[in-house]
Each structure stands twice: as structure tokens, then as C-alpha cells.
N, C-alpha and C positions, 0 to 999 in steps of 0.2 A: 828555280822551279824544276830543274832537271832531276834533282834527287827525290822528288815526290813519289816517283814510281820506279826508281831504279832497282834492279834486282840485287845490287850489292848493298843497298841501304838497310839500316836496322828496320825491323818490322814492328810498327807500333799498333796499338789497338785500333781496329778499323772503326770508321764512323759513317759507313754507308757511301753511296755513290753520289757524284754531282747530279746525276739524273734524278736521284731520289729528292734532292733539294729543290730541283726544278718542279717535280711533280707536286711537292708539298706547297709550292708557291713561295718558298723562301728565296729562290733565285729566279732571275729572268729566264725565259725559255731558251734564249740564244746562248746562255751559259752552257747548256747541254751540248751545243755544237762546238763551242770554243774550247772548253776544258775537257779534252779527250786525249788519249794516248794515240798519237798520229804516227803512222809508218811511212817510209819513203815511197811505198807503192800506192799511196793515196788512201789506204784503208785506215780505220781508227777503231779504238775500243773504249768503253766507258772508263772513266777515271774514278778510282776508289779513294775516298778521303780517309785520313787518319782521324781519330776521334778528336784530337786537339784542333785539327783544321775545321771540323764541323762545329766545334764550340766557338771558334773564332768567327765563323760565318754567322752564327746565331747572335754573338755579341754585336757584330756590325749591324745586323738587321734590327737589333734593339736600339740602334743609334748610340751605342756606348763606345768609349775608348777602351783599348785593351792592350795587353802585353803578352807576347809569346815567349815563354822561357823553356825552350826545348832544345835537344841536342843536335849534333850534325846529322844531316840526312833526314831531318824530320819534316821538311817541306814548309818551312816558315814563310817563304815568299808567297806561296799560294794562299796562305792564311790571310794575307791582306790584298793580294791582287784579285782574287775572286770577288770579294766584296766591292772593290773599287770598280771593276769591270761591270758588275751587276748594277751599281749606282749609275754609271754612265749610260748603260743600256736603258735603264728605266727613265732617265731624264733627258736623254738625247745627246749625241756626240756633237762637237763643234760649238759648245756653249761656254768656252773658257776652260782654264785648267782646273780640273776637279780634284786632282791628287798630286801631291809632291812627295816623292820618295827620296830620302836623303841617305846616301851611303858614305861610310867613312873612307872608302878607297875607290878610285876610278875602276879598278879591276872588277869590283862587285857590280858597279853600274853597267859595265860592259857586258858582263855575264848575264845580268838580268835582261838587258836589251835583247840579247840573242835568244833567250828563252821566250820572251814575249813575242818575238817574231814567229816562233813555232806555233804559239797558241792563237795569236790575233791576226796573223797574215796568211798562214797556210790554210788552204781551203776556201779562200776568198779571192775574187779577181783583184789584180794589182790596183792598189789605191782605193779599194773598197772595204777595208777593214771596218767593222762596226765601232771600234774604239781605237783612237790614235794615241801614240806614245812617242816621245823623243828623249834622247839623252842630251843633257846640256851641262857639261862638266869642265869645259875649257879645252877639250881635245878637238873640238869641231873647227873645220875650216870656215872662212868668212862666208862663203856661199851657203853652207849648211846653217850657220848661225842666223843669217838673214831669213832663211826659210822658216826657222823656228819662231823668230820674232814676228814675221808676217802672218804665220799660220800656227798659233799656239796649240799644242796638243791637249788631249784630255788628261794625259798622265805625263808628268815631267820627272825624269830621273836625273838626279844631280848629286853633288856632295856639299857638305856644310860650308866649305870655303866659297864655292861658287854661289851658293844660296845667299851668303852674306854679301858677295859682290853685286849680284843682280838686284839686291834691294837698294844699293847705293849708287850704282853707275847709271848715268843718264841714258846710255845707249841700250840698256836692258829694261827700260820702263814699260815697254810693251808687254813683257812677260809679267811684270808686277800687276799691270792693269788687267791682264788675262785671268789672274786668280783673285783679285780684289772683289769681295762680295760673292765669289763663286766656289772657293775652295771648300771641299768637304772632308778630305783625308790628308793628314800630314803624318808621314811614316818616317821613323828613325830606325834604320836597320843597324843591327849590332850596337845597340845603344850602350852596352856595357863598356864600350871603348871610350866613352866620353866621361872622363874623370877629372877631378881637381879643377884647375883653371879652365881647361878645355870644356869640361862639363858645365861650368858656370857660363862660359861664352855661348855654348849651344842652347842652354836654357834661356838666355836673353834673346838669342836669335829666334827661338820658337815663339817667344812672346811678341816679337816684332811681326812675325808672320801671322800670328793670331790677330793682332791689331789690324793688319791690312786685310786679312780675310773677312773680318767683321761678320763672323758667323757664329752665333752662340752655340750652334749644334756641331761645330767642327769636331771631327773624330780624330784623335791622336792614337797612333798605333806604334808599338815598339817591338823589336825582336831582341832577344838576349840569350846568353848562355843559360844552361840549366840552373835553377835556383840552388843556392848552396848557403851554408851558414848554420848557426845554432838554432835550436828550437824546432818545433813541429813544422809540417808543411804549411799549415794554416798561418803559423807565426811568420814563416818566411814569405808567404804571400802578402801578409799585412805589411811587412817591411818593404817588399817590392812595390806595393801600391803607394806607399808613402813617398818613396824615392821617385817613382814615375810621375806622381802628381806634382811634385816640386819641379821636376824637369819640364813637364808639359804645361805647367801653369794652369792646370785644370784637374778635376777629380778623375782618378782611375780607381774604381772600386776593387776591393780585395778579390771578389769572385771573378773579376775580369783579368786576373793574373793567371794565365792559362799555361799549365805545365804538361809534361808528358803523362800519359795514362798507362805507361808501362809497355815494355816490349813483350810481345806475345809470340807463340810458336810460328814457324814459317808460314806465310800466307801470300799468295799471289795478289799483289796490290791492284792489278788492273783487270782481273776477271770479273 
């Protein structure tokens, strides 16, 4: 999330402010308080979205699965975290695990955890964040693991190896029970890293999660490197949709392969 408003990031075509999405009713009102640029002195400024982030929020609001294929510094994580937080706000926190976000490396999960703390913890009294999240990757001490099992979060950050383990280990069945019949979002970050045998393993894992979730409306989200290959952009999107649909075991429509809308002249992203 840190790169979404960084001054050193590429400047992508703007898509309005989070506050605009709140005003239009696309996002819950509390999203306007959560997703802001917060300073150490306690002040904050509105967060301007990139166009592809706004498109992702619209896709999520339409209950569709989607893929973000944008470059470094494009704010891919906010493109799924904002819709996830919005869903929890609308349906209430503490009702089971609503989203599982799967990272290929623990370093990415750790980074995401730190960024979520800035959005979801800062500005709220200790222990009173409106949306809860926890990392469960195998790095946790026994006491922390026990806390997660006893009090499952709204958002679970993990890796695909740990996700496989918690589906099979008896000691983790409280987590499985917490998302069974409740899961709304399954996110695969950096899904282009899953290739060959590993890709097949992850596709099977996704199907097992879908079976347990037992939610026909489960939304699958992926982030990937910028689309490349032969053919026009539309042809590349079609190829991407076919690959994503096979991986997720559900339909991802071509128009929900969301790419960059071009770098534009310098623009302050947070004004």
C-alpha cells in the first residue's frame, strides 16, 4: 500500500478520490476516514486513486472477480484491500474470515501487515479498529497463533504453503471453520509467480478453498505483472482472462483484466 501515494512512484492516470467513491455510495462512509494519507503529527489528507484502482473498486462492487496487471508502484494492494474493507464495514466485523490474501513470500505478507496497520489502526483507539487483520504464515509464536485461532480476523494474510497446511492440520481447523460459508474474497498476490507444477498445485488449492467457502459469489482477485505478449491489448486481456479463469476455477471476464491506463505528466497524488 505504501507506494500508492509515494512521491517517487510513477504517476498513473487519476481516478478521483476515495472520498468521491464514498459520496457516490460506492464505498462505505468509514472508508473515507480509513483510506487517507496520514502524517505523524496526526493530520491527514484525502487519498487520490489511480484510474485502475477505481476500476477495480467498481469491479468489486459489481461482485465480479478481477485481475490487476499493472507495474511497480501502481498501488495494486489498495485495489483489493479497499473493496475488502468496504465489504467488512457493510456486513460487520467479527463475523468470520471474509478475505484470505495469499502471498508468494513472507516478506510481502509482512510488508502488507505493516501498511494495513497504518490505515486500520492509526486514528482509532487501541483494539477498536473497525476491521481486523492478522498474519498467519508460520512466523508466529505459539501465543500469537493461539490468539488467531481463538479470535479469527476479518482478513487473513498468509502464503500458499501455510494455506495448504491449515486446510489439513487438525490444530488449525478453527481457522477453516472461520471462513467456511463466510469467505467473500480470495486474493492471489503476484499470481504470475505460480507456473508449471506450482501453478497446478495452487489451482487445486484454490478449488479446495472454494469448496470449503461454499459461496457461489466468492470473488477471486489476482495481481500480476503488466500484460505482455503478442496481439492487441484486447487479445492479451482475453488470454489473461482464460488463464485466470483456469487458475481460479471460476469465470474472470476479459473486461475485468484491468491494466494500466498510461503514465501521465507529474501530478500530486494526494492533493
